[in-house]
N, CA, C and O atoms as a GROMACS GRO file, in nm:
protein
  352
    1MET      N    1   8.189  10.281   9.775
    1MET     CA    2   8.085  10.183   9.807
    1MET      C    3   8.128  10.068   9.731
    1MET      O    4   8.171  10.071   9.616
    2CYS      N    5   8.113   9.959   9.811
    2CYS     CA    6   8.123   9.835   9.721
    2CYS      C    7   7.995   9.799   9.635
    2CYS      O    8   7.881   9.797   9.680
    3ALA      N    9   8.027   9.774   9.524
    3ALA     CA   10   7.923   9.729   9.420
    3ALA      C   11   7.868   9.586   9.444
    3ALA      O   12   7.753   9.560   9.407
    4HIS      N   13   7.946   9.493   9.505
    4HIS     CA   14   7.922   9.372   9.529
    4HIS      C   15   7.997   9.322   9.639
    4HIS      O   16   8.119   9.317   9.628
    5LYS      N   17   7.939   9.281   9.749
    5LYS     CA   18   8.003   9.232   9.860
    5LYS      C   19   7.940   9.069   9.883
    5LYS      O   20   7.822   9.033   9.884
    6THR      N   21   8.052   8.997   9.898
    6THR     CA   22   7.986   8.846   9.915
    6THR      C   23   8.089   8.803  10.045
    6THR      O   24   8.206   8.837  10.027
    7ALA      N   25   8.064   8.743  10.152
    7ALA     CA   26   8.110   8.700  10.254
    7ALA      C   27   8.194   8.571  10.205
    7ALA      O   28   8.145   8.493  10.123
    8ILE      N   29   8.305   8.556  10.253
    8ILE     CA   30   8.389   8.439  10.229
    8ILE      C   31   8.349   8.331  10.302
    8ILE      O   32   8.360   8.343  10.424
    9PRO      N   33   8.301   8.218  10.254
    9PRO     CA   34   8.241   8.093  10.397
    9PRO      C   35   8.342   7.992  10.434
    9PRO      O   36   8.321   7.877  10.471
   10TYR      N   37   8.484   8.066  10.416
   10TYR     CA   38   8.591   7.987  10.466
   10TYR      C   39   8.663   8.056  10.572
   10TYR      O   40   8.682   8.177  10.563
   11ASP      N   41   8.715   7.969  10.698
   11ASP     CA   42   8.806   8.055  10.762
   11ASP      C   43   8.932   8.052  10.784
   11ASP      O   44   8.994   8.098  10.879
   12ASN      N   45   8.984   7.973  10.653
   12ASN     CA   46   9.121   7.954  10.638
   12ASN      C   47   9.146   7.912  10.504
   12ASN      O   48   9.052   7.859  10.446
   13GLY      N   49   9.253   7.925  10.444
   13GLY     CA   50   9.294   7.870  10.308
   13GLY      C   51   9.388   7.976  10.217
   13GLY      O   52   9.436   8.077  10.267
   14HIS      N   53   9.403   7.947  10.111
   14HIS     CA   54   9.489   8.025  10.012
   14HIS      C   55   9.382   8.082   9.915
   14HIS      O   56   9.298   8.010   9.860
   15PHE      N   57   9.391   8.221   9.899
   15PHE     CA   58   9.303   8.277   9.809
   15PHE      C   59   9.404   8.381   9.716
   15PHE      O   60   9.511   8.426   9.756
   16PHE      N   61   9.341   8.408   9.579
   16PHE     CA   62   9.381   8.506   9.515
   16PHE      C   63   9.304   8.608   9.504
   16PHE      O   64   9.203   8.582   9.439
   17ILE      N   65   9.312   8.728   9.547
   17ILE     CA   66   9.215   8.834   9.534
   17ILE      C   67   9.226   8.932   9.433
   17ILE      O   68   9.342   8.971   9.418
   18THR      N   69   9.146   8.982   9.363
   18THR     CA   70   9.174   9.103   9.247
   18THR      C   71   9.061   9.198   9.305
   18THR      O   72   8.949   9.165   9.346
   19PHE      N   73   9.116   9.324   9.298
   19PHE     CA   74   8.993   9.424   9.302
   19PHE      C   75   9.039   9.542   9.206
   19PHE      O   76   9.157   9.569   9.186
   20THR      N   77   8.947   9.599   9.158
   20THR     CA   78   8.973   9.709   9.055
   20THR      C   79   8.852   9.828   9.070
   20THR      O   80   8.763   9.801   9.152
   21TYR      N   81   8.842   9.946   9.005
   21TYR     CA   82   8.766  10.046   9.023
   21TYR      C   83   8.679  10.068   8.907
   21TYR      O   84   8.708  10.036   8.792
   22TYR      N   85   8.589  10.114   8.938
   22TYR     CA   86   8.476  10.164   8.834
   22TYR      C   87   8.530  10.216   8.721
   22TYR      O   88   8.582  10.325   8.741
   23LYS      N   89   8.537  10.170   8.591
   23LYS     CA   90   8.573  10.235   8.459
   23LYS      C   91   8.740  10.229   8.497
   23LYS      O   92   8.794  10.338   8.474
   24TRP      N   93   8.787  10.177   8.523
   24TRP     CA   94   8.946  10.139   8.551
   24TRP      C   95   9.010  10.285   8.576
   24TRP      O   96   9.112  10.330   8.523
   25LEU      N   97   8.930  10.343   8.662
   25LEU     CA   98   8.993  10.453   8.715
   25LEU      C   99   9.130  10.424   8.824
   25LEU      O  100   9.136  10.336   8.910
   26SER      N  101   9.240  10.531   8.788
   26SER     CA  102   9.353  10.501   8.851
   26SER      C  103   9.351  10.569   9.003
   26SER      O  104   9.423  10.664   9.034
   27LEU      N  105   9.267  10.511   9.083
   27LEU     CA  106   9.247  10.587   9.201
   27LEU      C  107   9.339  10.544   9.306
   27LEU      O  108   9.341  10.618   9.404
   28ILE      N  109   9.417  10.440   9.309
   28ILE     CA  110   9.530  10.394   9.377
   28ILE      C  111   9.639  10.503   9.369
   28ILE      O  112   9.709  10.537   9.464
   29ALA      N  113   9.646  10.556   9.241
   29ALA     CA  114   9.780  10.634   9.206
   29ALA      C  115   9.728  10.777   9.252
   29ALA      O  116   9.791  10.857   9.322
   30VAL      N  117   9.625  10.791   9.208
   30VAL     CA  118   9.554  10.935   9.241
   30VAL      C  119   9.555  10.985   9.363
   30VAL      O  120   9.596  11.098   9.386
   31ALA      N  121   9.498  10.884   9.475
   31ALA     CA  122   9.486  10.911   9.623
   31ALA      C  123   9.606  10.879   9.704
   31ALA      O  124   9.609  10.893   9.826
   32ASP      N  125   9.738  10.820   9.610
   32ASP     CA  126   9.865  10.777   9.679
   32ASP      C  127   9.833  10.678   9.785
   32ASP      O  128   9.892  10.668   9.893
   33GLY      N  129   9.720  10.598   9.736
   33GLY     CA  130   9.698  10.470   9.825
   33GLY      C  131   9.788  10.352   9.867
   33GLY      O  132   9.754  10.271   9.954
   34TYR      N  133   9.889  10.348   9.810
   34TYR     CA  134  10.000  10.254   9.819
   34TYR      C  135  10.017  10.210   9.963
   34TYR      O  136  10.007  10.091   9.992
   35ASN      N  137  10.044  10.307  10.058
   35ASN     CA  138  10.079  10.295  10.184
   35ASN      C  139   9.950  10.231  10.268
   35ASN      O  140   9.969  10.156  10.364
   36LEU      N  141   9.825  10.266  10.224
   36LEU     CA  142   9.724  10.202  10.282
   36LEU      C  143   9.706  10.072  10.269
   36LEU      O  144   9.655   9.999  10.355
   37ILE      N  145   9.761  10.029  10.127
   37ILE     CA  146   9.728   9.890  10.101
   37ILE      C  147   9.851   9.802  10.186
   37ILE      O  148   9.824   9.700  10.249
   38TYR      N  149   9.986   9.858  10.177
   38TYR     CA  150  10.060   9.812  10.255
   38TYR      C  151  10.041   9.802  10.408
   38TYR      O  152  10.086   9.706  10.471
   39LYS      N  153   9.980   9.894  10.462
   39LYS     CA  154   9.923   9.889  10.580
   39LYS      C  155   9.823   9.763  10.630
   39LYS      O  156   9.831   9.700  10.736
   40SER      N  157   9.736   9.749  10.530
   40SER     CA  158   9.628   9.641  10.539
   40SER      C  159   9.723   9.499  10.552
   40SER      O  160   9.709   9.416  10.642
   41PHE      N  161   9.814   9.492  10.452
   41PHE     CA  162   9.897   9.373  10.457
   41PHE      C  163   9.970   9.371  10.604
   41PHE      O  164   9.990   9.259  10.650
   42ASP      N  165  10.008   9.475  10.675
   42ASP     CA  166  10.080   9.473  10.789
   42ASP      C  167   9.994   9.417  10.912
   42ASP      O  168  10.042   9.360  11.010
   43ILE      N  169   9.843   9.448  10.885
   43ILE     CA  170   9.740   9.416  10.984
   43ILE      C  171   9.714   9.264  10.966
   43ILE      O  172   9.686   9.194  11.064
   44LEU      N  173   9.724   9.214  10.844
   44LEU     CA  174   9.682   9.069  10.822
   44LEU      C  175   9.814   8.987  10.861
   44LEU      O  176   9.807   8.868  10.894
   45LYS      N  177   9.923   9.050  10.855
   45LYS     CA  178  10.047   8.975  10.894
   45LYS      C  179  10.029   8.977  11.081
   45LYS      O  180  10.016   8.878  11.154
   46SER      N  181  10.032   9.082  11.109
   46SER     CA  182  10.014   9.078  11.271
   46SER      C  183   9.876   8.981  11.334
   46SER      O  184   9.849   8.961  11.452
   47GLN      N  185   9.824   8.944  11.246
   47GLN     CA  186   9.712   8.841  11.293
   47GLN      C  187   9.747   8.717  11.246
   47GLN      O  188   9.661   8.628  11.247
   48GLY      N  189   9.847   8.697  11.210
   48GLY     CA  190   9.918   8.567  11.174
   48GLY      C  191   9.870   8.503  11.033
   48GLY      O  192   9.876   8.384  11.005
   49HIS      N  193   9.832   8.584  10.968
   49HIS     CA  194   9.796   8.546  10.800
   49HIS      C  195   9.933   8.577  10.732
   49HIS      O  196  10.022   8.646  10.782
   50PHE      N  197   9.937   8.519  10.620
   50PHE     CA  198  10.056   8.524  10.503
   50PHE      C  199  10.007   8.601  10.395
   50PHE      O  200   9.898   8.571  10.346
   51VAL      N  201  10.088   8.717  10.341
   51VAL     CA  202  10.075   8.759  10.240
   51VAL      C  203  10.176   8.690  10.122
   51VAL      O  204  10.294   8.722  10.108
   52ILE      N  205  10.129   8.624  10.068
   52ILE     CA  206  10.240   8.525   9.966
   52ILE      C  207  10.283   8.615   9.838
   52ILE      O  208  10.398   8.611   9.797
   53GLY      N  209  10.193   8.688   9.783
   53GLY     CA  210  10.253   8.769   9.667
   53GLY      C  211  10.157   8.875   9.655
   53GLY      O  212  10.046   8.870   9.710
   54PHE      N  213  10.203   8.982   9.576
   54PHE     CA  214  10.077   9.091   9.565
   54PHE      C  215  10.151   9.165   9.421
   54PHE      O  216  10.269   9.141   9.396
   55ASP      N  217  10.076   9.249   9.337
   55ASP     CA  218  10.084   9.332   9.258
   55ASP      C  219   9.993   9.452   9.262
   55ASP      O  220   9.875   9.455   9.230
   56ILE      N  221  10.068   9.550   9.307
   56ILE     CA  222   9.980   9.676   9.304
   56ILE      C  223  10.007   9.772   9.190
   56ILE      O  224  10.115   9.823   9.163
   57MET      N  225   9.884   9.787   9.125
   57MET     CA  226   9.910   9.898   8.990
   57MET      C  227   9.826  10.006   9.021
   57MET      O  228   9.744  10.009   9.113
   58PRO      N  229   9.849  10.096   8.940
   58PRO     CA  230   9.740  10.231   8.961
   58PRO      C  231   9.594  10.191   8.976
   58PRO      O  232   9.530  10.257   9.058
   59ASN      N  233   9.527  10.092   8.909
   59ASN     CA  234   9.401  10.080   8.927
   59ASN      C  235   9.373   9.913   8.999
   59ASN      O  236   9.326   9.897   9.112
   60PRO      N  237   9.410   9.807   8.911
   60PRO     CA  238   9.403   9.681   8.985
   60PRO      C  239   9.508   9.666   9.089
   60PRO      O  240   9.618   9.720   9.096
   61VAL      N  241   9.443   9.568   9.181
   61VAL     CA  242   9.530   9.516   9.286
   61VAL      C  243   9.513   9.352   9.291
   61VAL      O  244   9.404   9.297   9.308
   62HIS      N  245   9.629   9.287   9.274
   62HIS     CA  246   9.613   9.134   9.280
   62HIS      C  247   9.695   9.091   9.403
   62HIS      O  248   9.808   9.138   9.420
   63VAL      N  249   9.632   8.988   9.503
   63VAL     CA  250   9.715   8.971   9.606
   63VAL      C  251   9.663   8.822   9.638
   63VAL      O  252   9.545   8.795   9.616
   64ALA      N  253   9.758   8.717   9.693
   64ALA     CA  254   9.755   8.599   9.714
   64ALA      C  255   9.788   8.605   9.878
   64ALA      O  256   9.891   8.642   9.935
   65ILE      N  257   9.669   8.556   9.930
   65ILE     CA  258   9.694   8.550  10.110
   65ILE      C  259   9.669   8.420  10.131
   65ILE      O  260   9.596   8.356  10.054
   66ALA      N  261   9.727   8.367  10.236
   66ALA     CA  262   9.688   8.247  10.298
   66ALA      C  263   9.643   8.296  10.445
   66ALA      O  264   9.713   8.361  10.523
   67PHE      N  265   9.520   8.255  10.463
   67PHE     CA  266   9.430   8.294  10.596
   67PHE      C  267   9.462   8.190  10.679
   67PHE      O  268   9.450   8.076  10.634
   68LYS      N  269   9.508   8.209  10.808
   68LYS     CA  270   9.519   8.110  10.904
   68LYS      C  271   9.382   8.108  10.986
   68LYS      O  272   9.319   8.208  11.020
   69LYS      N  273   9.344   7.967  11.014
   69LYS     CA  274   9.240   7.964  11.108
   69LYS      C  275   9.237   8.000  11.249
   69LYS      O  276   9.286   7.917  11.326
   70GLN      N  277   9.183   8.119  11.306
   70GLN     CA  278   9.218   8.169  11.434
   70GLN      C  279   9.097   8.160  11.518
   70GLN      O  280   8.990   8.141  11.460
   71ALA      N  281   9.098   8.172  11.653
   71ALA     CA  282   9.015   8.180  11.743
   71ALA      C  283   8.972   8.331  11.776
   71ALA      O  284   8.870   8.371  11.832
   72SER      N  285   9.091   8.411  11.720
   72SER     CA  286   9.104   8.573  11.774
   72SER      C  287   8.966   8.620  11.671
   72SER      O  288   8.896   8.545  11.603
   73PRO      N  289   8.956   8.757  11.685
   73PRO     CA  290   8.866   8.830  11.620
   73PRO      C  291   8.865   8.833  11.464
   73PRO      O  292   8.979   8.839  11.418
   74SER      N  293   8.779   8.832  11.382
   74SER     CA  294   8.792   8.853  11.264
   74SER      C  295   8.844   8.963  11.194
   74SER      O  296   8.855   9.065  11.262
   75ILE      N  297   8.886   8.972  11.055
   75ILE     CA  298   8.945   9.074  10.994
   75ILE      C  299   8.846   9.214  11.008
   75ILE      O  300   8.889   9.328  11.023
   76LYS      N  301   8.708   9.174  11.000
   76LYS     CA  302   8.631   9.295  10.992
   76LYS      C  303   8.632   9.348  11.141
   76LYS      O  304   8.613   9.468  11.160
   77SER      N  305   8.650   9.274  11.233
   77SER     CA  306   8.611   9.329  11.404
   77SER      C  307   8.769   9.382  11.424
   77SER      O  308   8.790   9.433  11.534
   78SER      N  309   8.874   9.377  11.338
   78SER     CA  310   9.000   9.413  11.395
   78SER      C  311   9.015   9.567  11.365
   78SER      O  312   9.099   9.628  11.430
   79GLY      N  313   8.954   9.620  11.290
   79GLY     CA  314   8.975   9.763  11.277
   79GLY      C  315   9.048   9.782  11.148
   79GLY      O  316   9.090   9.892  11.113
   80MET      N  317   9.062   9.685  11.085
   80MET     CA  318   9.128   9.713  10.956
   80MET      C  319   9.009   9.777  10.860
   80MET      O  320   9.027   9.878  10.793
   81GLU      N  321   8.882   9.702  10.863
   81GLU     CA  322   8.772   9.769  10.782
   81GLU      C  323   8.766   9.899  10.810
   81GLU      O  324   8.747   9.974  10.714
   82LYS      N  325   8.780   9.952  10.931
   82LYS     CA  326   8.779  10.085  10.944
   82LYS      C  327   8.905  10.172  10.896
   82LYS      O  328   8.897  10.276  10.832
   83ASP      N  329   8.998  10.123  10.929
   83ASP     CA  330   9.129  10.207  10.869
   83ASP      C  331   9.136  10.202  10.720
   83ASP      O  332   9.200  10.290  10.662
   84LEU      N  333   9.078  10.111  10.655
   84LEU     CA  334   9.078  10.130  10.495
   84LEU      C  335   8.964  10.199  10.442
   84LEU      O  336   8.953  10.206  10.320
   85SER      N  337   8.872  10.256  10.522
   85SER     CA  338   8.728  10.314  10.465
   85SER      C  339   8.782  10.461  10.430
   85SER      O  340   8.855  10.529  10.503
   86VAL      N  341   8.734  10.494  10.315
   86VAL     CA  342   8.782  10.615  10.251
   86VAL      C  343   8.639  10.729  10.324
   86VAL      O  344   8.517  10.710  10.325
   87THR      N  345   8.720  10.842  10.376
   87THR     CA  346   8.619  10.922  10.424
   87THR      C  347   8.614  11.065  10.358
   87THR      O  348   8.716  11.091  10.294
   88LYS      N  349   8.534  11.146  10.359
   88LYS     CA  350   8.504  11.260  10.304
   88LYS      C  351   8.572  11.371  10.359
   88LYS      O  352   8.551  11.484  10.315
   0.00000   0.00000   0.00000
């Protein structure tokens, strides 16, 4: 569950995004989630966006992305949000 969720009011541009987990837990390493992150990059690239650079550590992830303005469905409606969700 996301503690803080804010819609980005831009439909294109360059963004530096960082996320981390509560109390700096190493959930990416514990869940072996590296491939899930790479898969999300592939989805973004297939939609015409650009992953400029990234740093994936056991807890924080830093990524620079250039989002391209599109008339196609948003990232949320592309299925990426479902693919990246955690299920019990």
